[in-house]
C-alpha positions in Angstrom: 0.0 0.0 0.1 1.2 3.4 -0.9 0.6 6.2 1.9 0.3 9.7 0.9 -0.5 12.4 3.8 -0.3 15.8 5.1 -0.6 17.7 8.5 -3.8 17.6 10.2 -5.4 20.6 12.4 -8.3 20.9 15.1 -12.0 20.8 13.5 -15.3 21.3 14.8 -18.6 19.7 13.9 -22.1 19.3 14.9 -24.1 16.1 14.7 -27.3 14.4 15.8 -27.5 12.4 19.0 -24.4 9.9 18.6 -22.9 7.0 20.3 -19.2 7.6 21.2 -16.6 4.9 20.6 -12.9 5.3 21.3 -9.9 3.1 20.5 -6.5 3.5 22.2 -3.9 3.7 19.4 -2.0 0.5 18.9 0.2 -0.7 15.9 -2.0 -2.4 13.2 -0.6 -4.5 10.2 -0.8 -2.9 6.6 -2.8 -4.5 4.3 -1.1 -5.7 1.2 -2.7 -5.1 -2.6 -3.1 -2.5 -5.0 -4.5 0.1 -2.8 -3.1 3.8 -2.1 -4.4 6.2 0.5 -3.9 9.8 -0.1 -5.2 13.3 1.0 -7.8 14.7 -1.1 -6.6 18.7 -1.3 -8.4 20.2 -4.2 -11.9 20.8 -5.8 -11.2 18.3 -8.4 -10.2 15.6 -6.1 -12.9 16.6 -3.6 -15.5 16.1 -6.5 -14.2 12.7 -7.3 -14.8 11.7 -3.6 -18.4 13.6 -3.6 -20.3 10.1 -4.6 -18.7 8.1 -2.1 -19.1 10.8 0.5 -22.8 11.2 -0.4 -23.8 7.6 0.6 -22.9 8.8 4.0 -24.0 12.4 3.8 -27.2 11.8 1.6 -28.7 15.3 2.7 -25.6 17.4 0.9 -25.9 18.1 -2.8 -22.6 18.8 -4.6 -22.7 22.6 -4.1 -23.4 22.2 -0.3 -20.6 19.4 -0.1 -18.0 21.8 -1.5 -18.7 24.5 0.3 -18.9 22.8 3.6 -15.6 21.1 2.8 -13.9 24.7 2.0 -15.0 26.0 5.4 -14.1 22.6 7.1 -10.7 22.6 5.6 -9.8 26.0 7.0 -10.6 24.7 10.3 -8.4 21.7 10.0 -10.5 18.9 8.5 -8.4 16.7 6.2 -10.1 14.2 4.0 -8.4 11.1 3.1 -9.1 8.7 0.4 -8.7 4.8 -0.1 -8.1 4.0 -4.0 -8.4 0.6 -5.3 -6.6 1.0 -8.5 -7.7 4.2 -9.9 -11.5 4.4 -7.9 -12.2 5.8 -4.5 -13.1 2.9 -2.5 -13.4 4.6 1.0 -13.1 8.0 2.6 -12.1 9.4 6.1 -12.7 12.7 7.2 -10.4 13.5 10.3 -8.8 16.0 12.3 -6.4 16.4 15.5 -8.0 17.8 18.8 -7.0 18.3 22.3 -9.4 17.8 25.3 -9.4 17.3 29.1 -10.9 13.8 28.5 -8.8 12.4 25.7 -6.0 14.7 25.5 -4.5 14.7 22.0 -6.4 12.6 19.8 -7.6 12.2 16.1 -11.3 12.6 15.6 -12.9 10.8 12.6 -15.8 12.8 11.5 -16.6 10.9 8.3 -15.9 7.3 7.4 -17.5 5.6 4.5 -16.9 2.8 2.0 -18.4 2.8 -1.3 -21.5 0.4 -1.1 -20.3 -1.6 -4.2 -16.8 -2.3 -2.5 -17.9 -2.9 1.2 -16.8 -6.1 2.9 -13.4 -6.1 1.2 -11.2 -4.6 4.2 -11.2 -1.1 2.7 -12.7 0.5 5.9 -10.2 -1.6 8.1 -7.4 -0.7 5.9 -8.2 3.2 6.3 -8.8 2.9 9.9 -5.4 1.2 10.3 -3.7 4.1 8.2 -5.9 6.4 10.5 -4.4 4.7 13.7 -0.7 4.9 12.7 -1.2 8.4 11.7 -2.5 9.1 15.3 0.4 7.4 16.9 3.0 9.3 14.5 1.2 12.5 15.3 1.8 12.0 19.2 -1.9 10.9 19.5 -3.0 8.2 22.1 -6.5 8.0 21.0 -8.7 7.9 17.7 -12.3 8.6 18.5 -15.4 8.7 16.5 -19.2 9.3 16.4 -21.7 6.9 15.0 -25.1 7.5 14.5 -27.3 5.4 17.2 -29.1 3.4 14.4 -26.1 2.5 12.6 -25.6 -1.1 14.2 -23.6 -2.5 11.5 -20.9 0.1 12.1 -20.9 -0.2 15.7 -20.2 -4.0 15.3 -17.4 -3.4 12.8 -15.8 -0.9 15.0 -16.0 -2.9 18.3 -15.5 -6.5 17.2 -13.0 -5.8 14.0 -11.2 -2.7 15.0 -10.9 -2.8 18.9 -13.1 0.3 19.6 -15.2 0.5 22.9 -18.3 2.6 23.7 -17.5 5.2 26.1 -20.3 7.6 25.9 -23.0 9.3 24.1 -22.9 12.4 22.7 -25.8 15.1 22.6 -26.5 18.4 20.7 -29.0 21.2 21.2 -30.2 23.0 18.1 -30.4 26.9 19.2 
């Protein structure tokens, strides 16, 4: 696997009520094959990622996706893509944060594998890359939020990736 990366800065985001899961960073084995992970850094690449992100964020049309992504990038959001051959198979949107309860950590805001490419290990491979990045960046934890109804994702995080449920996240619309 080839890996291309860049720095990650703090980012903020609002979500519906979510189940909060955390993993302490540990070294994971790199998958072999014809995949490459790289940061998407410009609008051409972001547009290439839109159909995959839209599977997760169905409420966003292409214009709203680009507008939001521009703002999020200014706030430190990084969008990583796992390619199989020349096709995006999975995306992860991440940022590095520091707070009292996790210390310095990577937060995963978005994680999605293209529906036609699921169950092939791409999510595992992309998360393993994020875990390595976190460790290399001095983070001891990778955290993420997942919708309460997304039981398949919860099972994946807990049984395949070693995450543990630690809290609920709440929002209040003002």
